[in-house]
C-alpha positions as CSV (number, residue, x, y, z in Angstrom):
1,X,20.8,-3.3,27.1
2,X,20.8,0.1,28.9
3,X,21.4,1.9,25.6
4,X,18.4,0.1,24.0
5,X,16.1,1.0,27.0
6,X,17.3,4.6,26.8
7,X,16.6,4.8,23.1
8,X,13.1,3.4,23.7
9,X,12.5,5.9,26.4
10,X,13.6,8.7,24.2
11,X,11.2,7.6,21.5
12,X,8.3,7.4,23.9
13,X,9.0,10.9,25.2
14,X,9.5,12.5,21.8
15,X,6.5,10.8,20.1
16,X,3.9,13.4,19.2
17,X,0.5,12.8,20.9
18,X,-2.4,12.2,18.6
19,X,-0.3,12.0,15.4
20,X,-1.6,9.8,12.6
21,X,0.4,6.6,12.7
22,X,1.9,5.5,9.4
23,X,2.7,1.9,9.0
24,X,6.1,0.5,8.0
25,X,6.5,-2.8,6.2
26,X,8.7,-5.5,7.8
27,X,11.5,-6.5,5.4
28,X,11.0,-9.9,3.7
29,X,14.2,-11.1,5.5
30,X,12.6,-10.5,8.8
31,X,9.2,-12.2,8.2
32,X,10.2,-15.4,9.9
33,X,11.1,-13.5,13.1
34,X,7.9,-11.5,12.9
35,X,5.9,-14.7,12.6
36,X,7.6,-16.1,15.6
37,X,6.8,-13.0,17.6
38,X,3.3,-12.8,16.4
39,X,3.8,-9.4,14.8
40,X,1.8,-8.2,11.8
41,X,3.6,-7.5,8.5
42,X,3.4,-3.7,9.1
43,X,4.3,-1.8,12.2
44,X,3.8,1.7,13.4
45,X,7.0,3.8,13.6
46,X,7.1,3.4,17.3
47,X,6.7,-0.4,17.1
48,X,9.4,-0.6,14.4
49,X,11.8,1.4,16.5
50,X,11.1,-1.0,19.4
51,X,11.5,-4.1,17.2
52,X,14.9,-2.8,15.9
53,X,16.1,-2.3,19.5
54,X,15.1,-5.8,20.4
55,X,16.7,-7.1,17.2
56,X,20.0,-5.6,18.2
57,X,19.8,-7.6,21.5
58,X,19.0,-10.9,19.9
59,X,21.7,-13.6,19.3
60,X,23.1,-13.7,15.8
61,X,23.6,-17.4,16.2
62,X,20.0,-17.8,15.0
63,X,20.1,-17.8,11.1
64,X,16.8,-15.9,11.0
65,X,18.1,-13.2,13.3
66,X,21.3,-12.9,11.2
67,X,19.3,-12.5,8.0
68,X,17.1,-9.9,9.5
69,X,20.1,-7.9,11.0
70,X,21.8,-7.9,7.6
71,X,18.6,-6.7,5.9
72,X,18.2,-3.9,8.5
73,X,21.9,-2.8,8.2
74,X,21.3,-2.3,4.4
75,X,18.4,0.1,4.9
């Protein structure tokens, strides 16, 4: 968990201020998790990095988490 927090902190510190935010589409395999979390179908780069960090910490016993993790590893 410390590694995930450190990665998030690095992203926060390296993020350019005032930069135009491009949106990234959530993979279809991750839509169920996005719906559970109340996330929109597109995220800013920062939100996507944070979501990926949380995804790595989630239990792969949940079939939706496992599907999403597999989809993200194929990117």
